[in-house]
C-alpha positions in Angstrom: -3.7 -16.5 -69.9 -0.7 -18.8 -69.5 2.9 -17.8 -68.8 5.6 -18.3 -71.5 7.6 -20.5 -69.2 7.0 -22.4 -66.1 7.8 -20.6 -62.8 9.5 -22.3 -59.9 7.2 -22.9 -56.9 9.8 -21.1 -54.7 10.2 -18.2 -57.0 8.9 -15.8 -54.4 11.4 -17.0 -51.8 14.6 -15.9 -53.5 16.6 -15.1 -50.3 15.7 -18.4 -48.6 16.5 -20.3 -51.8 19.9 -18.6 -52.1 20.8 -19.4 -48.5 19.8 -23.1 -49.0 21.6 -23.6 -52.3 24.7 -21.6 -51.5 25.2 -21.6 -47.7 28.8 -20.5 -48.0 29.4 -16.8 -48.5 30.9 -16.0 -52.0 33.9 -14.3 -50.4 34.7 -17.4 -48.3 34.1 -19.6 -51.4 36.6 -17.5 -53.4 39.2 -17.6 -50.7 38.9 -21.4 -50.5 39.3 -21.6 -54.2 42.4 -19.6 -54.2 43.8 -21.7 -51.4 43.2 -24.9 -53.5 44.8 -23.3 -56.6 47.9 -22.4 -54.6 48.3 -26.1 -53.6 47.5 -25.5 -49.9 45.5 -27.8 -47.8 42.0 -26.8 -46.8 41.6 -25.1 -43.5 41.0 -27.5 -40.6 39.4 -27.2 -37.2 42.7 -27.1 -35.2 41.5 -23.9 -33.5 38.4 -25.7 -32.1 40.2 -27.0 -28.9 41.6 -23.5 -28.3 38.2 -22.0 -28.6 36.8 -24.5 -26.2 39.6 -23.7 -23.7 39.0 -20.0 -24.0 35.2 -20.5 -23.6 35.8 -22.5 -20.4 38.1 -19.9 -19.0 35.7 -17.1 -19.7 32.9 -19.1 -18.1 35.1 -19.8 -15.0 35.9 -16.1 -14.7 32.2 -15.1 -15.0 31.3 -17.6 -12.3 34.0 -16.3 -10.0 32.9 -12.8 -10.6 29.3 -13.7 -9.8 30.4 -15.4 -6.6 32.5 -12.3 -5.7 29.5 -10.1 -6.2 27.3 -12.4 -4.2 29.6 -12.6 -1.2 28.8 -9.1 0.2 25.1 -9.9 0.0 25.6 -13.1 1.9 27.7 -11.3 4.5 25.1 -8.5 4.9 22.4 -11.1 5.3 24.4 -12.8 8.1 24.9 -9.5 9.8 21.2 -8.7 9.6 20.2 -12.1 11.0 22.7 -11.6 13.8 21.4 -8.2 14.7 17.8 -9.5 14.6 18.7 -12.3 16.9 20.4 -9.9 19.3 17.4 -7.6 19.3 15.0 -10.5 20.0 17.2 -11.7 22.8 17.4 -8.2 24.3 13.7 -7.8 24.0 13.1 -11.2 25.7 15.4 -10.2 28.5 13.7 -6.8 28.9 10.3 -8.5 29.1 11.6 -10.9 31.7 12.9 -8.1 33.8 9.6 -6.2 33.4 7.8 -9.2 34.8 10.3 -9.5 37.6 9.8 -5.8 38.5 6.0 -6.2 38.5 6.3 -9.2 40.8 8.6 -7.4 43.2 6.4 -4.3 43.1 3.4 -6.4 44.1 5.4 -7.8 47.0 6.4 -4.3 48.1 2.9 -3.0 47.9 1.6 -6.0 49.9 4.2 -5.5 52.6 3.6 -1.7 52.6 -0.1 -2.1 53.0 0.4 -4.6 55.9 2.8 -2.2 57.7 0.4 0.7 57.3 -2.5 -1.3 58.6 -0.5 -2.4 61.7 0.4 1.3 62.4 -3.3 2.4 62.0 -2.5 4.4 58.9 -5.7 3.5 57.0 -6.1 7.0 55.6 -2.6 7.0 54.2 -3.2 3.6 52.6 -6.3 5.0 50.8 -4.3 8.1 49.7 -1.6 5.8 48.3 -4.2 3.8 46.4 -5.6 6.9 44.8 -2.2 8.2 43.8 -1.3 4.8 42.3 -4.5 4.9 40.3 -3.8 8.4 39.0 -0.1 7.6 38.3 -1.1 4.5 36.4 1.0 2.0 38.4 -1.9 -0.4 39.0 -4.2 -2.2 36.5 -7.7 -0.7 35.8 -10.8 -2.6 34.9 -14.0 -1.2 33.6 -16.2 -0.4 30.6 -14.6 1.3 27.7 -13.7 1.5 24.1 -11.3 -0.6 22.0 -10.0 1.1 18.8 -8.0 -1.2 16.4 -5.9 0.5 13.7 -3.9 -1.3 11.0 -2.1 -0.5 7.7 -4.0 -0.6 4.4 -3.9 -3.9 2.6 -2.3 -2.2 -0.4 -0.3 1.0 -0.9 -2.9 3.7 -1.0 -3.0 7.1 -2.5 -5.5 9.8 -1.3 -8.8 10.0 -3.1 -9.0 13.7 -2.5 -5.6 15.4 -2.8 -6.6 18.4 -0.7 -8.1 16.3 2.1 -4.7 15.1 3.6 -5.0 14.8 7.4 -1.2 14.5 7.6 1.0 17.4 7.4 4.1 15.3 6.4 3.7 13.4 3.2 5.2 9.9 3.5 6.2 7.3 0.9 3.2 5.1 1.8 0.1 6.9 2.9 -1.6 3.7 3.8 0.9 2.9 6.6 0.0 3.8 10.2 2.6 6.2 11.7 3.3 7.4 15.3 1.6 10.7 14.7 -1.7 8.9 13.9 -1.6 7.0 17.2 -0.8 10.3 19.0 -3.8 12.1 17.6 -6.2 9.1 18.2 -5.0 8.8 21.8 -5.4 12.5 22.4 -8.9 12.3 21.0 -9.7 9.5 23.5 -8.3 11.6 26.4 -10.4 14.6 25.2 -13.5 12.3 25.0 -13.2 11.5 28.8 -11.0 8.4 28.9 -9.7 7.6 32.4 -7.0 5.2 31.4 -5.5 4.2 28.0 -3.1 1.5 26.8 -1.7 0.7 23.3 -0.9 -3.0 22.7 -0.8 -3.5 26.5 1.5 -0.6 27.2 -0.1 1.9 29.6 -0.1 5.6 28.7 0.9 7.8 31.7 2.0 11.3 32.1 5.6 10.1 31.4 4.7 8.0 28.4 5.6 9.1 24.8 4.5 7.7 21.4 7.4 8.2 19.0 8.9 6.7 15.9 12.3 5.2 15.2 12.7 4.6 11.5 9.6 2.6 10.5 8.9 1.3 14.0 6.5 2.9 16.5 7.6 3.0 20.1 5.7 3.6 23.4 8.3 4.3 26.1 11.0 2.9 23.9 9.2 -0.4 23.5 8.3 -1.3 19.9 4.7 -2.0 18.8 3.6 -4.6 16.3 0.6 -4.4 14.0 -2.3 -4.2 14.5 -2.4 -1.4 17.0 -5.0 -1.9 19.7 -5.9 1.1 21.7 -7.9 0.3 24.9 -9.6 3.1 26.7 -11.6 3.0 29.9 -14.4 5.6 30.4 -18.1 6.2 30.5 -19.7 3.8 28.1 -22.5 6.1 27.4 -20.4 9.1 26.3 -16.9 7.9 25.4 -17.7 6.6 22.0 -20.0 9.5 21.0 -17.5 12.1 22.2 -14.6 10.4 20.4 -16.6 10.2 17.2 -17.4 13.9 17.3 -14.0 15.3 18.3 -10.8 15.8 16.2 -9.4 12.3 17.0 -12.5 10.5 15.7 -12.6 12.7 12.6 -8.9 12.1 11.9 -9.4 8.3 12.1 -12.4 8.5 9.8 -10.3 10.6 7.3 -7.5 8.0 7.4 -10.0 5.2 6.6 -11.8 7.1 3.8 -8.8 8.7 2.1 -6.0 6.2 2.6 -7.8 2.8 3.3 -6.2 2.5 6.7 -8.2 -0.2 8.5 -9.9 0.7 11.7 -12.5 -0.7 14.0 -14.1 0.9 17.1 -16.0 -1.3 19.5 -17.6 -0.5 22.9 -17.0 -3.2 25.6 -18.6 -3.7 28.9 -15.3 -4.7 30.5 -11.7 -4.0 29.4 -8.4 -4.2 31.3 -5.7 -1.5 31.1 -2.5 -2.8 32.7 -0.3 -0.8 35.1 3.0 0.7 34.2 5.7 -1.1 36.2 8.5 1.2 35.2 7.4 4.0 37.5 9.7 4.2 40.5 9.9 6.0 43.8 11.2 9.6 43.4 10.4 11.3 46.6 9.9 10.0 50.2 9.5 11.7 53.6 8.7 10.4 57.0 5.1 10.7 58.3 4.5 11.4 62.0 2.3 8.8 63.6 -1.2 10.1 64.4 -1.1 8.3 67.7 1.4 9.5 70.2 2.0 8.2 73.7 3.8 9.9 76.6 7.0 8.2 77.6 9.0 8.5 80.8 12.1 10.6 80.7 14.2 7.8 82.1 13.7 5.6 79.1 14.5 6.1 75.5 11.7 7.6 73.5 9.8 5.3 71.3 9.1 6.4 67.8 7.1 4.8 65.1 8.7 3.4 62.0 8.9 5.9 59.1 6.3 5.8 56.4 6.8 6.8 52.9 4.6 8.6 50.4 5.2 7.8 46.8 5.1 10.3 44.0 5.3 9.1 40.5 6.3 11.5 37.8 
């Protein structure tokens, strides 16, 4: 069956054909025709330079606005960098002063021990050594446990909603917080640890693990990831007791539910440093155990005063 008349190949594309054949809108074409009939000249592009100038001005204004909005960000970045530099400088100064205090304390302890030996106060020297060990002012070496805790690699949500070991819900449950380290350290104490340090900072009766914003502090000194907890104790029972008590269960719960990375290793020898910040709080003279009669005609001879140190 043949059509009565031949159809155009582009018959199905009426809109495109109309736009190609008559690109000027009929209303504009009619206006141009009336302008020609009235004897007026066709419209020219005299407005093009004005449009270009306006476009340039608008672009300049937009650029100036972007720079004005960017200036506070740059200023804030400079202030932040300045604060970071000041914090780092203060931290370096504090570390240098800590090393100086430790060096001076070693000199004082050496001079004190020599003076006590000269005055035959061997028993007092032994007592001071015991008190320093209990107070945590001297380093300790022995077998123990090393517990390493670090944030999850990705932001984690609990697998079991009702198995949340944390009472306070945080924005990122895969991040280690100060309370986690508190519970783990208390679990190690309960397991029989004799000395504990976190990232080289000794935990004593005066030490505190607290948070300041997102930072974790031990005695106002910030910690950096990963958090390495070193504990000295009986190698046969420390690891077993810790795994069975609340601290070990809490650590296992963090690992299982929030992907917090942890590693517990037994070591034959670890070192827990001393706490140099402890200072003398109480001193009293000790009467010499050896007394000698002296003539009344001469001034009485007395031994040099000794001190006992109590660290709180």
